N, C-alpha and C positions, 0 to 999 in steps of 0.2 A: 774526449779521447785524444791521447797523444798521437800526433801525425808521424809517419815514418820519415826518416831523414831524406832530404832531396839529394838528387845526384849532383856531383860537383859541377856538371855542365848545365844544371837547371832543370826545373820541372817541365818546361816546354820541350826540351830535348828528350826527356824521358817519354813524353807522349808520342813524339815523332818516332822514337825507337820502338815502342810497343806496336804502333801501327805498321811500321816498316817490317818488323819481324814477322808479322802475319803474312806478308807478301813474299819476303825474300830472306832466307835464313843465312845468306852469305853476304855479310855487310862489310867485308874487307875492301879497301881500296886496292888498286894495282899500280905499282910504281913503273911507269913506262920509260922514264929516264931518271937520272939521279935527281932526287928531290922534286920530281914532277909526277903527279898521280892522276889516274883515272878515278873519278868519284861520281860517276853517272849512275844510271838505272836501266835495267833491262825490263821492257814491258812485253811479256810473253802473251798478254791477252789482247793487245791492240789488233783489230781486224780491218780498220779503215784509216787510211792515211792520205789526206788531200784528195779524197775521192777515189783512190785506188785500193784494191783489196790486198790485205797483208796475210790473208788466210793461206796456210796455217802458220805463218812465220812470226808475226809480231815485229817489234822494233827495239831499238836502243836509243836512249837519250844520253849522250856523252857530255860530261862536264869534267874540267881538268883543273887541278890545283898545283900551283908552282910555289914552292917554299923558298924564300929568299929574305933579304932584309925587309922587303915588303912581300907579304903573302898574297897571292893573286888567284882568284877563282875565275875561270873562264866559262861563261854561260852557266845556266842552271838546267832544269829538267821540266817536264810536264808537272802541273800543279799536283796531280794525284801521286806523283813519285817524290814529293819534297822530302818526306821522312826518310826514304831510302837514301837519297843523296846526302842529307845532313848526317846520317849515321856513317856513311862512308867517309865523309869529310872529317867527322869527329874521330875516326880511326887514325887520322894523320895528325891533326891538331885541333884544339878546341875551336869551334866555329867563330867565337868572338875574336880570335886572332887573325881572321881574314882581314887584310887591310884594304884591298882593292877588289872590285868585281868588274870584269870586262863582259859586256853584252855584245857579242858579234852580230846578233840577229834577234829581233824581238818577237818572232812568231811564238805562239803559246807553247809549242812543244819544246822550245828552248828556254823561254822566259816565263812560263806559267807559274813557276815556283819562286819567281824573283821577289815578290813582296814578302813571302815567308822567310826567304834567305836573308833579305835586308834586315828584317826585324830581328832575326837571330844573330847575324854577324855584326850589324852596325858598322859597315865599312867606312873608311875615311873618304873614299872616292868610288864612283861608279862611272866607268868609261863606256861610251857608245859613239856611233857615227852621228853626224848631224841629222840624217834622216831617221836614225835610230831614236834620237831624242823625241822626234815627233811621234813615233810609234809608242815609245814609253809613256808619253803623256796621254796617249789614247787608251792605254790599257790600265794605267795605275795613277794613283794620286802621288805625285813625286814632289809635292811642294816642300817636303822636309828632307828630301834625299840629296846627297852630295854628288849630283850628276855633272859630268864634264863631257861635252861633245868634242871629239878629236877630229883633226884634219886628216885627209888622205896622206899617208907617208909620215905622219907624226910619230915620234919615238919618245918613250918614257923610260927612265931608269928605275929598276926595282932592287938594286944592289949589285950583285955580280952580273946580273942580266939586264938586257934592254928588251923592250917590246916595241915592234914597229907595227902600226895599224895600216892596213891597205884596204881601201874601199873596193868592193866587188859588187857594185850596184846591179841589180836585176839578176843576181845569182843567189837566190832567185827572188829576192825582194829588194826594193829600193834602198833599204837600210842596211843591207848585208855588207860585212867587212870580214877580213881574216886577220889573224895575229901571228906575227913572225918573231921567233926568238932565235937570233943568229948564234948565240953562244951554245945553244943546244941543237942547232940545225933542225929546228922544229917549226912546222907550220900548223897552227890550229885553224882548220880550214872551213869551219862553219858547215853549211849544207853541201858544199862542193866535195866531191870524191867519196861521198857516203854511200851507204846501202841500208836497207831495212832488213836487219838480221838480228834475231833474238837468240843469244847464245852465251854460254860461259866463256867462249873464246873471245879474246880481246884483239887479236892480230890476224891479218889476212893469211899469213903463212900457217895459221892453226886451223884453217877452214878448207873444205874440199874445193879445189880450183874451179871446177865446172859450175858448182852451185854458187860460188862467189861471183863468177862472171855473169851468171844469170841475174843475180841480185843487183849487180851494178847496172846492167842493161835495164832492168825493171825500174830502178830508181831514176835513171837518166831519162828514159823515154816517158815516164809518167810525171816527172817533176821538172827536170832541167831542160828538156828538149826545146821549148820555145826560146830559150836564152842561149842557144848554140852560138850565135854571133859573138855574144859577150864571152862565152867560154873560149872561143878561138883567140880573142884578144887577151884573155887572162893567162892562158897557158904559157906564152913566152915569158911573162913576168914571173910565173912560178919557176920555170926552168932557169931563170936568171938568178935565183936564190940558191944558196948553199944549204940544201935540205937532205936529211937522211930519214926523216919521219914526217908523215902527214897524219894528223889526228883530226878526223871529221867529227861532226856532231851527231851522226847516226852510224851505227854499225861498227866495223872493224878498222883498226889502225894499220896504216901502211908503214912498215918499218924496214929500213935498209934502202940504200940508193937504188937497187934494182927494183924493189917494190914501188918506190916513188916514181921511177921512170915508167914502169909498167902501167900504173894507173893514169899517168899523164898521157901516155900513148893511147890507152883505151878511150879516154875522154876526147882526144883529138879525132880518133876514128868515128866515135859516136856523133861528135859535133859536125864533122864534115858531111855526114849523111850521103856518102857516095852511093849511087844506085847499085843495088845488088841483084844478082840473077836468081831471084827467089820470089814467090808470090804467096799472099794469104787471101783466102776467100772467106768472107764473113757473110752470114746470112741468118735469117729467121724464116720459119715456114709454118703455115697453118695446117695444111693437109698433105704435106710432103712434096708438093709439086716444085716449089722453089728449091727445096733440099735436093731433089733428084736433078734439077738443072745444075746446081752447084757441082755435083759429082761429075756430070758430063763435061762441064767447063774445065774442071781439074784434069780430066783425062786428056783433053785437047792440049793443055799446057804441058803436061808430062810427056806427051808424044813429041813435043818440040824440045825437050830436054830442060824444062824449067821446073824445079821442085816446087811443090805446093803444100800448104797447110790449110785444111778445111776447119773452120771454127763456127760451130753453131752458137749463136748468141744466147740461146736458152741455157747452154752448158758452160759458156766461157764469159767471164767478167770483162768489161771494156778495158780494164787495165791489163789483162792478159793479152788482149788484142794489140795494145800499144807495145807491149814487150816483144811480141812476135814481130812487130813492124821494124824493130831494130835490125832484123836480118832480111827484110823483104823490100824489093824495089817496086812491087805492084800490089795494089789493093783492089780486089774485086768484091763488090758488095751487092747483096740481093735481098729482096723482100717481096712478098705478095702485097697487093693493094688491099688496104683495110681502111674503111671510112675515108676513101679517096686520098689516102696517104700511106706512109710506110708503117710497119709495125713498131711499137714502142722501143723494143730492145735495139733495133736498127737505128732509130732516131737518136736515142741516148748515146750510142756508141759513136755515131758520126758527129754529134755535138761535142763530145769529149775529145775526139780525134782532132776536130777543127781547132779547138782551143789550144792544142799542143803544137800545132803548126808544123807538121812534117813537111820536108822538102824533097825534091828530086824523085818524085814517085810517079808511076803510071796508075791510072784508075780506070775502072769499068763498072757498069751497072747492069743488073738483070733482075727479072722477077716474073712471077705468074699473076694472073688475075682472073676474075670471073666476069665482071661487068665493065668497070671504068678504066682500070689499068694505068693509073698515074705513077705508081711507085718507081719504076725504072727511070723515068724522066727526072723525078725528084732526086733520086740518088745520084744520077749522072750530074745534075747541076750542083749538088752538094759537094761531090768530089772535085768538080771543076773549080768551085769557089775556094778550094784549098790550094789551088795552083797546080793540081795534078794534070799531066798530059792525059788526054782522053782519046786514044787512037781508034776506038770503035764506037759506033752508035749503041745506045742502050738496047738491050735484048729483052723482049717480053713474050710471054706465051699465055694465050687465053685457055682456060680450063686446064686439064691435066696434060702434061707433056707427052707427045707421041714420038714416033720414029723420026719424023722430020724435025721435030723440036730438038731431039737429042743430037742429030747431025748438025743443026745450027749451033747448038751449045758447044759441041766439039770444035767446030770451025771458029767460033767466037773465042774460045780459050786459046786456040792456036794462033789467032791473030794478035791477041794481047801478048802472048809469049814472044812472038816475033818482034813486036814493038819493044818489049822489054830487053830482048837480046840486043837489038839495035841501039837502044839507049845506053846499054852497058858497054858498048863499043864492039859488038859483034861476037 
């Protein structure tokens, strides 16, 4: 039987297109500047990202194509979104006309589709950082790839434009770098300045401001927070560049000098982690005793003028706790004693929090117990190991809380509030 004619761009592309159309019927690229296009993918179904919950949001994997004498693709997408990205790329030019690929970061959400893209495009060169080369070798067989590791500050010409590569190690991987195109005042910023937002919007000014700020805080406090010292070093470098657009690898693009300055200022505030006059109380409870203690502690803090957010760890994911911490200077954690230790949700949340290394916080621990009563001490030591100031001894109650316990909880909350107010400067 005679076979149907193949598409001009090849049978493999046709397969990609069929797969992609099943997921996303809008395959058009978006021109973000003259001859510069967004060719990424929106992943509406992603619910877990580096261990934090994206429900109900999803994410975006951004890739960018620059058309010049040399056509350059910046980053790719998750492997499952390769077809979508290649279709968007093909709406601008045939994939085989991509001359260079720049890999700013080799994590699989950005480079998962790299092997498929290299096979399709057959680029003349693939650029990455020195550390990126190690990552690339770890993920792919690159023995036949034209890979070139670039130096920090190295510049290449692609025709009318130049690209300067700037290493941003530990933002948030050792291989991370950003790409600056001065002729377009464009910074392709990798993971920095991003958000996990799944939307048809491409720019921050197309999105609701409060929801955008929340997404920025969520992303920063669950991904970037441990690297805040590196952020504070990088921000003056960014401010020293002539930029009117920052295009991150996740979420929405910051366009216009005001938007660029706004996100830089937000990052500086988040990175400085100045103590704030607000508290979060996190807890789990078996028979409501620890839960009732949490409410009494909150009332003591509120009486001193400190706003409080109560978060049951049965109802709130640990990533939501970290996002809440962006606005809180105190963390009060509680658990009943279970098998001589804390309940699992409390343990997992404190483990997650410790890895993200929050600074300049006050901590306190409490809990109820029936027999052995170790949990408040364990939590106190856990918070202390994070470098938190611990102004009060751990509070514990045997059996169900009574009137005296509620008075003690109220006073406990008041004491933590006073310590927080003092740490904030009165």
